[in-house]
Structure formats: structure tokens, C-alpha cells
N, C-alpha and C positions, 0 to 999 in steps of 0.2 A: 687779257693777258694776266697770268698768275706769276707773282714774284715773291720769292722768299728772301727776306733781308737778313744778311749776315750781321753778326754782332758789330763788326767794325763800321758798317754803314750807319747804324743807329747811334753808335758812340760818336762818330764824326759830327753828326747833327747836334746831339745833346751836349757835347763838350766843345762845339765850334772849332773842331780841329781843321786847321788850314793845311793844304789848299783844298781838301776834300769835302768840306762841309757844304759848300754851295751846290755841288752836283747831287749830293745825297739829299739835301733839302728839296731840290727840284723834284727828285724822284718821289719822296714822301708826299710832297704837295700834289703830284699827279695821282698818287694813290688816294689821297684825301678827296680829290675831285672825281674819283671813280673812273679814271682813265685806265686803271689797272686794279687788280685785287692783290692786296699785300698780305703776307704771312710772316710770322716770326716763330721760330722753334721755342718750345716751352722752356727749355733750359737757358735760353738767352735772357729771359726776363730777370732771373736772379743775378746773372753776370752783369747786366746793365745796371741794376740797382747798386751792386757792390762797387763797381768801378766808378760810377758817377758820385756815389756818396763819399768815396775816398778822395776823389779829385775835387769835388765841390763840397756838398753837404747832403744830409739825409732829405731835407725838404726838396732840394733840386732833384735828387734821385727819385723821390716819390712822384713828383710832378712829371718827370720824363717817362717813368714807367706807366703812369696813368695815361699820358698822351699816346704812348705806343699801344696800350691795350685798347684804346678807343679807335685807333687807326688801323691796326693790323689784327688779323685773325691768328690766334695762338694755335700752333700745331701740337697736339698732345703727343707725347712720346712714352713708350713703355719699354719693358725689358727686351722685347723682340726687336724693337728699333735700335736699341743700343747694341744688341748682338749683331745686327746687320751692319752697323757702323764698324764694329771690330773686324768683320769679314772683309770690308772694303779695302783694308790695308793701306789707307792713306797715312802719310807721315804724321799728321796731327789728328788725334781722335776727335777733337771738337769740330774740326772741319768735316770729318766723316759723319758726325751726327747731323750737321747742317745739311749735308748731301742727302742723308736718309729722310730728313724732315721735308726737304724739297721734293724728293721723289714721292713721298707719302701723299702730298697734295697735288701731284702732277704739275708742279710749277714749270712754267716755260723757261724761267731764268732764276739763277741765284745771284742776287746783287751782292757783290763783294769787291773789296780792293785787292784781294789776293787770289785772282783767277788761277795762277800757276799751282797754287796749293790744292786745287781740285782736279788736277790731271789724273785721268783714269776713273774719276767718279761719274756716276750716271746722271750728271746734271750739266746744264750749260751755264757756266759762271761768266758774268759780265759786270763791268763797272756800272755804277749808278748812272754816269753820263751816257754810256753806251745804251743802256736800257731806256733812259729818258728819250734819247734820239729816236728810238724805235717806236715810241708812243706817238 
């Protein structure tokens, strides 16, 4: 199974955001144990670093990003991908870019806490807990 992890899933684990952190951690653990293949959109990496550094510190941010890079395959994005995201017409451009990245690797699911935000997108959004249950 291929899973693209949305930014909020990764931040839930890195920042221990309750009540979502435990389900997100279970999903990432399953990916680490190779029960699924995990992906992260390239633009997410910089967002993770920025948010974690602001919330905690740069050292914590660097460690979190390093862990994510070890665990998940980065989906490279180019201008064509961003153009496709604009065409999707989702309310949030960043969500549209996540959808395009998901489609680019033929992900079975996009792990997110905000499934309704992906209505009309060519992806199947599910919570970390829902995906973990399927594994």
C-alpha cells in the first residue's frame, strides 16, 4: 500500500499534538516496519522545518526532518505539478498540491486529518487511524 502523508499528520507526531499524535505515530511506525510505503511531498519538508523550529527549536526541527527523510520517500514536484494543483480548484492550494503529489506516486491513500478539504480531488483521503486499521 502506498500512502502520502499530509503535513498535519507529520506535525501531529513531531509536536505531539493531542489527541492525534498516537494514531499518526502508529501509521508512521507501520511504514517504518514496511507494512506500507510512505511518501511526503517535497514542499512539505520546508513547512515541517519552519513550523517545528518556531514551535520548539531548530535542533528539534532538524531532527524531525531527518527522521522524515529517512522514513518517507520525497515526491519531487515541478512547475507542471503546481499548474495541475491550480486546475484542481480546491479551496486550499496546499491541499491541491498534496493531492497532485499523491496522484503522482499513485498513492492508495492520502493520510490527513482534513479529509473534507480534499472533496473533489483525485485522491482517497483517510485519517491515520483509518489507514492503520486497513494495514
